[in-house]
KOLGU-4560 file (N, C-alpha, C; in nm, 3 decimals, padded with zeros to 5 digits):
<recs>
<n_xx: 00.293 n_yy: -02.558 n_zz: 00.567 ca_xx: 00.189 ca_yy: -02.488 ca_zz: 00.493 c_xx: 00.242 c_yy: -02.458 c_zz: 00.354 mol: A seq: 1 type: MET>
<n_xx: 00.165 n_yy: -02.485 n_zz: 00.252 ca_xx: 00.215 ca_yy: -02.465 ca_zz: 00.115 c_xx: 00.227 c_yy: -02.318 c_zz: 00.073 mol: A seq: 2 type: PRO>
<n_xx: 00.162 n_yy: -02.224 n_zz: 00.142 ca_xx: 00.175 ca_yy: -02.082 ca_zz: 00.109 c_xx: 00.288 c_yy: -02.024 c_zz: 00.195 mol: A seq: 3 type: ILE>
<n_xx: 00.390 n_yy: -01.973 n_zz: 00.128 ca_xx: 00.504 ca_yy: -01.913 ca_zz: 00.196 c_xx: 00.497 c_yy: -01.761 c_zz: 00.181 mol: A seq: 4 type: GLN>
<n_xx: 00.507 n_yy: -01.689 n_zz: 00.292 ca_xx: 00.503 ca_yy: -01.543 ca_zz: 00.291 c_xx: 00.646 c_yy: -01.492 c_zz: 00.278 mol: A seq: 5 type: VAL>
<n_xx: 00.669 n_yy: -01.409 n_zz: 00.178 ca_xx: 00.803 ca_yy: -01.358 ca_zz: 00.149 c_xx: 00.816 c_yy: -01.209 c_zz: 00.183 mol: A seq: 6 type: ARG>
<n_xx: 00.732 n_yy: -01.161 n_zz: 00.274 ca_xx: 00.733 ca_yy: -01.019 ca_zz: 00.309 c_xx: 00.868 c_yy: -00.979 c_zz: 00.369 mol: A seq: 7 type: LEU>
<n_xx: 00.924 n_yy: -01.060 n_zz: 00.453 ca_xx: 01.055 ca_yy: -01.030 ca_zz: 00.512 c_xx: 01.163 c_yy: -01.016 c_zz: 00.406 mol: A seq: 8 type: GLY>
<n_xx: 01.158 n_yy: -01.102 n_zz: 00.307 ca_xx: 01.254 ca_yy: -01.095 ca_zz: 00.196 c_xx: 01.239 c_yy: -00.964 c_zz: 00.119 mol: A seq: 9 type: VAL>
<n_xx: 01.113 n_yy: -00.927 n_zz: 00.093 ca_xx: 01.087 ca_yy: -00.803 ca_zz: 00.018 c_xx: 01.133 c_yy: -00.681 c_zz: 00.098 mol: A seq: 10 type: MET>
<n_xx: 01.111 n_yy: -00.682 n_zz: 00.228 ca_xx: 01.156 ca_yy: -00.570 ca_zz: 00.312 c_xx: 01.308 c_yy: -00.559 c_zz: 00.306 mol: A seq: 11 type: LEU>
<n_xx: 01.377 n_yy: -00.671 n_zz: 00.315 ca_xx: 01.523 ca_yy: -00.671 ca_zz: 00.310 c_xx: 01.574 c_yy: -00.623 c_zz: 00.174 mol: A seq: 12 type: ALA>
<n_xx: 01.511 n_yy: -00.672 n_zz: 00.067 ca_xx: 01.553 ca_yy: -00.631 ca_zz: -00.068 c_xx: 01.534 c_yy: -00.481 c_zz: -00.091 mol: A seq: 13 type: GLU>
<n_xx: 01.430 n_yy: -00.426 n_zz: -00.030 ca_xx: 01.398 ca_yy: -00.284 ca_zz: -00.048 c_xx: 01.463 c_yy: -00.197 c_zz: 00.061 mol: A seq: 14 type: ARG>
<n_xx: 01.532 n_yy: -00.262 n_zz: 00.156 ca_xx: 01.595 ca_yy: -00.191 ca_zz: 00.268 c_xx: 01.493 c_yy: -00.105 c_zz: 00.343 mol: A seq: 15 type: ASN>
<n_xx: 01.379 n_yy: -00.165 n_zz: 00.374 ca_xx: 01.269 ca_yy: -00.097 ca_zz: 00.443 c_xx: 01.252 c_yy: -00.160 c_zz: 00.581 mol: A seq: 16 type: VAL>
<n_xx: 01.229 n_yy: -00.077 n_zz: 00.680 ca_xx: 01.206 ca_yy: -00.126 ca_zz: 00.816 c_xx: 01.058 c_yy: -00.159 c_zz: 00.834 mol: A seq: 17 type: LYS>
<n_xx: 01.029 n_yy: -00.260 n_zz: 00.913 ca_xx: 00.892 ca_yy: -00.301 ca_zz: 00.940 c_xx: 00.809 c_yy: -00.186 c_zz: 00.993 mol: A seq: 18 type: SER>
<n_xx: 00.871 n_yy: -00.105 n_zz: 01.079 ca_xx: 00.800 ca_yy: 00.009 ca_zz: 01.138 c_xx: 00.748 c_yy: 00.105 c_zz: 01.031 mol: A seq: 19 type: LYS>
<n_xx: 00.831 n_yy: 00.134 n_zz: 00.931 ca_xx: 00.791 ca_yy: 00.224 ca_zz: 00.822 c_xx: 00.670 c_yy: 00.168 c_zz: 00.747 mol: A seq: 20 type: GLU>
<n_xx: 00.679 n_yy: 00.038 n_zz: 00.715 ca_xx: 00.570 ca_yy: -00.025 ca_zz: 00.640 c_xx: 00.443 c_yy: -00.029 c_zz: 00.723 mol: A seq: 21 type: LEU>
<n_xx: 00.454 n_yy: -00.066 n_zz: 00.849 ca_xx: 00.337 ca_yy: -00.074 ca_zz: 00.937 c_xx: 00.266 c_yy: 00.061 c_zz: 00.945 mol: A seq: 22 type: ALA>
<n_xx: 00.343 n_yy: 00.168 n_zz: 00.960 ca_xx: 00.285 ca_yy: 00.302 ca_zz: 00.967 c_xx: 00.213 c_yy: 00.338 c_zz: 00.838 mol: A seq: 23 type: GLU>
<n_xx: 00.274 n_yy: 00.307 n_zz: 00.725 ca_xx: 00.214 ca_yy: 00.339 ca_zz: 00.596 c_xx: 00.085 c_yy: 00.261 c_zz: 00.574 mol: A seq: 24 type: TYR>
<n_xx: 00.089 n_yy: 00.133 n_zz: 00.607 ca_xx: -00.026 ca_yy: 00.045 ca_zz: 00.583 c_xx: -00.138 c_yy: 00.073 c_zz: 00.683 mol: A seq: 25 type: VAL>
<n_xx: -00.100 n_yy: 00.115 n_zz: 00.805 ca_xx: -00.200 ca_yy: 00.142 ca_zz: 00.907 c_xx: -00.230 c_yy: 00.022 c_zz: 00.994 mol: A seq: 26 type: GLY>
<n_xx: -00.128 n_yy: -00.061 n_zz: 01.016 ca_xx: -00.142 ca_yy: -00.177 ca_zz: 01.105 c_xx: -00.031 c_yy: -00.170 c_zz: 01.209 mol: A seq: 27 type: ILE>
<n_xx: -00.047 n_yy: -00.246 n_zz: 01.315 ca_xx: 00.055 ca_yy: -00.246 ca_zz: 01.419 c_xx: 00.177 c_yy: -00.325 c_zz: 01.373 mol: A seq: 28 type: THR>
<n_xx: 00.291 n_yy: -00.294 n_zz: 01.434 ca_xx: 00.412 ca_yy: -00.371 ca_zz: 01.404 c_xx: 00.394 c_yy: -00.517 c_zz: 01.444 mol: A seq: 29 type: GLU>
<n_xx: 00.317 n_yy: -00.540 n_zz: 01.552 ca_xx: 00.292 ca_yy: -00.678 ca_zz: 01.596 c_xx: 00.215 c_yy: -00.755 c_zz: 01.490 mol: A seq: 30 type: ALA>
<n_xx: 00.113 n_yy: -00.694 n_zz: 01.431 ca_xx: 00.036 ca_yy: -00.762 ca_zz: 01.326 c_xx: 00.119 c_yy: -00.781 c_zz: 01.200 mol: A seq: 31 type: ASN>
<n_xx: 00.204 n_yy: -00.685 n_zz: 01.169 ca_xx: 00.293 ca_yy: -00.700 ca_zz: 01.053 c_xx: 00.389 c_yy: -00.816 c_zz: 01.077 mol: A seq: 32 type: LEU>
<n_xx: 00.438 n_yy: -00.827 n_zz: 01.198 ca_xx: 00.528 ca_yy: -00.937 ca_zz: 01.233 c_xx: 00.460 c_yy: -01.072 c_zz: 01.216 mol: A seq: 33 type: SER>
<n_xx: 00.334 n_yy: -01.082 n_zz: 01.260 ca_xx: 00.259 ca_yy: -01.206 ca_zz: 01.243 c_xx: 00.242 c_yy: -01.239 c_zz: 01.095 mol: A seq: 34 type: LEU>
<n_xx: 00.216 n_yy: -01.137 n_zz: 01.014 ca_xx: 00.202 ca_yy: -01.157 ca_zz: 00.870 c_xx: 00.334 c_yy: -01.204 c_zz: 00.810 mol: A seq: 35 type: LEU>
<n_xx: 00.445 n_yy: -01.142 n_zz: 00.848 ca_xx: 00.577 ca_yy: -01.181 ca_zz: 00.797 c_xx: 00.608 c_yy: -01.327 c_zz: 00.827 mol: A seq: 36 type: LYS>
<n_xx: 00.565 n_yy: -01.373 n_zz: 00.943 ca_xx: 00.592 ca_yy: -01.511 ca_zz: 00.984 c_xx: 00.490 c_yy: -01.610 c_zz: 00.928 mol: A seq: 37 type: LYS>
<n_xx: 00.387 n_yy: -01.561 n_zz: 00.860 ca_xx: 00.285 ca_yy: -01.649 ca_zz: 00.806 c_xx: 00.190 c_yy: -01.702 c_zz: 00.911 mol: A seq: 38 type: GLY>
<n_xx: 00.178 n_yy: -01.632 n_zz: 01.023 ca_xx: 00.093 ca_yy: -01.676 ca_zz: 01.134 c_xx: -00.043 c_yy: -01.607 c_zz: 01.133 mol: A seq: 39 type: HIS>
<n_xx: -00.096 n_yy: -01.581 n_zz: 01.015 ca_xx: -00.230 ca_yy: -01.522 ca_zz: 01.002 c_xx: -00.316 c_yy: -01.614 c_zz: 00.917 mol: A seq: 40 type: VAL>
<n_xx: -00.445 n_yy: -01.607 n_zz: 00.939 ca_xx: -00.537 ca_yy: -01.690 ca_zz: 00.861 c_xx: -00.580 c_yy: -01.621 c_zz: 00.731 mol: A seq: 41 type: LYS>
<n_xx: -00.559 n_yy: -01.491 n_zz: 00.725 ca_xx: -00.599 ca_yy: -01.417 ca_zz: 00.606 c_xx: -00.544 c_yy: -01.276 c_zz: 00.611 mol: A seq: 42 type: GLY>
<n_xx: -00.558 n_yy: -01.207 n_zz: 00.500 ca_xx: -00.514 ca_yy: -01.067 ca_zz: 00.491 c_xx: -00.615 c_yy: -00.994 c_zz: 00.403 mol: A seq: 43 type: VAL>
<n_xx: -00.654 n_yy: -00.875 n_zz: 00.445 ca_xx: -00.748 ca_yy: -00.795 ca_zz: 00.365 c_xx: -00.681 c_yy: -00.751 c_zz: 00.236 mol: A seq: 44 type: ARG>
<n_xx: -00.758 n_yy: -00.746 n_zz: 00.129 ca_xx: -00.704 ca_yy: -00.698 ca_zz: 00.002 c_xx: -00.654 c_yy: -00.554 c_zz: 00.017 mol: A seq: 45 type: PHE>
<n_xx: -00.722 n_yy: -00.473 n_zz: 00.096 ca_xx: -00.679 ca_yy: -00.335 ca_zz: 00.117 c_xx: -00.539 c_yy: -00.331 c_zz: 00.180 mol: A seq: 46 type: GLU>
<n_xx: -00.514 n_yy: -00.419 n_zz: 00.276 ca_xx: -00.382 ca_yy: -00.427 ca_zz: 00.339 c_xx: -00.278 c_yy: -00.472 c_zz: 00.238 mol: A seq: 47 type: THR>
<n_xx: -00.310 n_yy: -00.575 n_zz: 00.162 ca_xx: -00.220 ca_yy: -00.626 ca_zz: 00.059 c_xx: -00.190 c_yy: -00.518 c_zz: -00.045 mol: A seq: 48 type: LEU>
<n_xx: -00.292 n_yy: -00.443 n_zz: -00.083 ca_xx: -00.275 ca_yy: -00.335 ca_zz: -00.181 c_xx: -00.179 c_yy: -00.228 c_zz: -00.129 mol: A seq: 49 type: GLU>
<n_xx: -00.194 n_yy: -00.189 n_zz: -00.003 ca_xx: -00.108 ca_yy: -00.086 ca_zz: 00.054 c_xx: 00.037 c_yy: -00.136 c_zz: 00.069 mol: A seq: 50 type: ARG>
<n_xx: 00.053 n_yy: -00.262 n_zz: 00.104 ca_xx: 00.188 ca_yy: -00.320 ca_zz: 00.112 c_xx: 00.253 c_yy: -00.316 c_zz: -00.025 mol: A seq: 51 type: ILE>
<n_xx: 00.180 n_yy: -00.361 n_zz: -00.126 ca_xx: 00.233 ca_yy: -00.363 ca_zz: -00.263 c_xx: 00.264 c_yy: -00.222 c_zz: -00.311 mol: A seq: 52 type: CYS>
<n_xx: 00.180 n_yy: -00.125 n_zz: -00.277 ca_xx: 00.203 ca_yy: 00.013 ca_zz: -00.317 c_xx: 00.333 c_yy: 00.065 c_zz: -00.255 mol: A seq: 53 type: ASP>
<n_xx: 00.351 n_yy: 00.042 n_zz: -00.126 ca_xx: 00.470 ca_yy: 00.091 ca_zz: -00.056 c_xx: 00.597 c_yy: 00.024 c_zz: -00.106 mol: A seq: 54 type: PHE>
<n_xx: 00.591 n_yy: -00.107 n_zz: -00.129 ca_xx: 00.710 ca_yy: -00.182 ca_zz: -00.171 c_xx: 00.727 c_yy: -00.187 c_zz: -00.323 mol: A seq: 55 type: LEU>
<n_xx: 00.631 n_yy: -00.128 n_zz: -00.396 ca_xx: 00.634 ca_yy: -00.128 ca_zz: -00.543 c_xx: 00.653 c_yy: -00.270 c_zz: -00.595 mol: A seq: 56 type: ASP>
<n_xx: 00.559 n_yy: -00.357 n_zz: -00.557 ca_xx: 00.568 ca_yy: -00.497 ca_zz: -00.597 c_xx: 00.428 c_yy: -00.551 c_zz: -00.629 mol: A seq: 57 type: CYS>
<n_xx: 00.423 n_yy: -00.674 n_zz: -00.672 ca_xx: 00.299 ca_yy: -00.744 ca_zz: -00.701 c_xx: 00.268 c_yy: -00.841 c_zz: -00.587 mol: A seq: 58 type: GLN>
<n_xx: 00.140 n_yy: -00.877 n_zz: -00.567 ca_xx: 00.106 ca_yy: -00.974 ca_zz: -00.462 c_xx: 00.186 c_yy: -01.104 c_zz: -00.475 mol: A seq: 59 type: PRO>
<n_xx: 00.212 n_yy: -01.146 n_zz: -00.596 ca_xx: 00.289 ca_yy: -01.268 ca_zz: -00.619 c_xx: 00.434 c_yy: -01.258 c_zz: -00.573 mol: A seq: 60 type: GLY>
<n_xx: 00.483 n_yy: -01.135 n_zz: -00.555 ca_xx: 00.618 ca_yy: -01.118 ca_zz: -00.502 c_xx: 00.621 c_yy: -01.145 c_zz: -00.352 mol: A seq: 61 type: ASP>
<n_xx: 00.505 n_yy: -01.135 n_zz: -00.287 ca_xx: 00.495 ca_yy: -01.151 ca_zz: -00.142 c_xx: 00.455 c_yy: -01.291 c_zz: -00.100 mol: A seq: 62 type: LEU>
<n_xx: 00.387 n_yy: -01.362 n_zz: -00.188 ca_xx: 00.334 ca_yy: -01.495 ca_zz: -00.156 c_xx: 00.382 c_yy: -01.597 c_zz: -00.257 mol: A seq: 63 type: LEU>
<n_xx: 00.420 n_yy: -01.714 n_zz: -00.209 ca_xx: 00.461 ca_yy: -01.824 ca_zz: -00.297 c_xx: 00.385 c_yy: -01.949 c_zz: -00.257 mol: A seq: 64 type: ARG>
<n_xx: 00.347 n_yy: -02.026 n_zz: -00.356 ca_xx: 00.283 ca_yy: -02.156 ca_zz: -00.332 c_xx: 00.385 c_yy: -02.265 c_zz: -00.357 mol: A seq: 65 type: TYR>
<n_xx: 00.406 n_yy: -02.347 n_zz: -00.256 ca_xx: 00.497 ca_yy: -02.461 ca_zz: -00.270 c_xx: 00.418 c_yy: -02.587 c_zz: -00.243 mol: A seq: 66 type: GLU>
<n_xx: 00.400 n_yy: -02.664 n_zz: -00.346 ca_xx: 00.320 ca_yy: -02.786 ca_zz: -00.335 c_xx: 00.382 c_yy: -02.881 c_zz: -00.233 mol: A seq: 67 type: ARG>
<n_xx: 00.299 n_yy: -02.926 n_zz: -00.142 ca_xx: 00.344 ca_yy: -03.025 ca_zz: -00.044 c_xx: 00.356 c_yy: -03.160 c_zz: -00.113 mol: A seq: 68 type: ALA>
<n_xx: 00.455 n_yy: -03.236 n_zz: -00.076 ca_xx: 00.471 ca_yy: -03.369 ca_zz: -00.135 c_xx: 00.363 c_yy: -03.460 c_zz: -00.080 mol: A seq: 69 type: GLU>
<n_xx: 00.301 n_yy: -03.534 n_zz: -00.169 ca_xx: 00.196 ca_yy: -03.627 ca_zz: -00.129 c_xx: 00.254 c_yy: -03.765 c_zz: -00.101 mol: A seq: 70 type: ARG>
<n_xx: 00.200 n_yy: -03.828 n_zz: -00.002 ca_xx: 00.236 ca_yy: -03.966 ca_zz: 00.027 c_xx: 00.151 c_yy: -04.054 c_zz: -00.064 mol: A seq: 71 type: VAL>
<n_xx: 00.212 n_yy: -04.159 n_zz: -00.119 ca_xx: 00.141 ca_yy: -04.247 ca_zz: -00.210 c_xx: 00.015 c_yy: -04.301 c_zz: -00.142 mol: A seq: 72 type: GLU>
<n_xx: -00.097 n_yy: -04.290 n_zz: -00.213 ca_xx: -00.225 ca_yy: -04.340 ca_zz: -00.161 c_xx: -00.302 c_yy: -04.237 c_zz: -00.082 mol: A seq: 73 type: GLY>
<n_xx: -00.241 n_yy: -04.120 n_zz: -00.059 ca_xx: -00.308 ca_yy: -04.014 ca_zz: 00.017 c_xx: -00.413 c_yy: -03.946 c_zz: -00.071 mol: A seq: 74 type: GLU>
<n_xx: -00.528 n_yy: -03.916 n_zz: -00.013 ca_xx: -00.634 ca_yy: -03.847 ca_zz: -00.085 c_xx: -00.592 c_yy: -03.705 c_zz: -00.118 mol: A seq: 75 type: ALA>
<n_xx: -00.644 n_yy: -03.653 n_zz: -00.227 ca_xx: -00.614 ca_yy: -03.514 ca_zz: -00.267 c_xx: -00.684 c_yy: -03.417 c_zz: -00.183 mol: A seq: 76 type: LEU>
</recs>
C-alpha cells in the first residue's frame, strides 16, 4: 500500500504509550493498534485532529505516501 502510517514512530519519538494516546483520543487500544499497523480503511478527521493535538504534530508527520513502482505497460 502506498500510504505508510508512521504513528508508531511518532509515539516512540515522543516517548508516549499507546494506552495514553488511546485514552486521550477516545478510542480503544485495539483500534489504535489497527491504525498503527495501517489496517484501517479510513480515519475520522476528528480522530486525526486529537492524535495531532496530543502528539503536537501535523497529519503529514503521521502519514507518508510512497509511490509504488509501476511495471512497464501497466495502466495508471
